[in-house]
C-alpha positions, 0 to 999 in steps of 0.5 A: 361561424359556419365551417367551410367543407374540406372540398371547398377548402381545397378549391379556396372557395366559400361554402355555399348553403347548396354545396355538393360537397358538404353532406358528404365530407364534413369538415370535421373529417377532412381526412376523408376528402383528402384521401379521395382527392389524392386518388381520383382528383378534386375535380373528378370527385365533383363531376362524377357527384354531379352527374349523380342523382341527388339519392345515390351521390351518398352511396357514391361517396362512401363507395369512392371513399372506401376504394381510395382508402384500399387504394392508398393502404395496397397501390397495386391491388386496391380494394380488388385484394379484398374483394379476392379475400371475400370470395375466397371466405365465401368460397370456403365457406361454400365448400364446407357446407357442401361437405356438411350437407354431405355427412348429413346426407350419408347420416341419414341415409345409414339411419333409415336404411335400418343400420343402428351404426353410423360408419365413417372413415375414423368413427363408428357411433352408435345412432344415439350419439350421432346428433351430439357428434354432429354438434360437437363436429361443426363446433358450435354446440347447439342441441339437436333433437334426439333421433327417433329410436331404431325400429325393431 
C-alpha cells in the first residue's frame, strides 16, 4: 500500500507517482511539511517548487524548512538571528586571527632582529621557548618546529 505524502493529505488528494511534493516531504516525516505550511502556506509552497527547475527543488525545500523552523522557534527574528550569530562568530574569529598574525609578525621581527629575548607586555621569554609559548597561548598544543639557533 502506497502512503500519501503530507502535502497530498493536506490537499485531500491522491498522491500521484510524479507528485511534486513526495521527494521533499516523505510520509514518515509529516512535521516537515506542517511546519512549512504554517509559515508559507501549502499553495505557496507548491507554487515556489513548481517555478524552480528540478535540480534546485531539493535545496529550496531544505532552505524553506530551515527558515520555517527558525521562524517557529523565534517569530520575531527567525533565521536572521542565526545568521547574525554566525556573522558575529566569524568576525570574532577574524579578529583573533589578526591578533595572532600580528603577534607572530612581532615575534619574528624580534627574533630576526638579533634579539635573544622576546618581550611582551607581561612576558620575557628566551627564543628557545618561543614556539612552546605560542602553542600554549593558542590553546591547541600542537608541536612547533624549533627556531634556528641564534647567530653568534
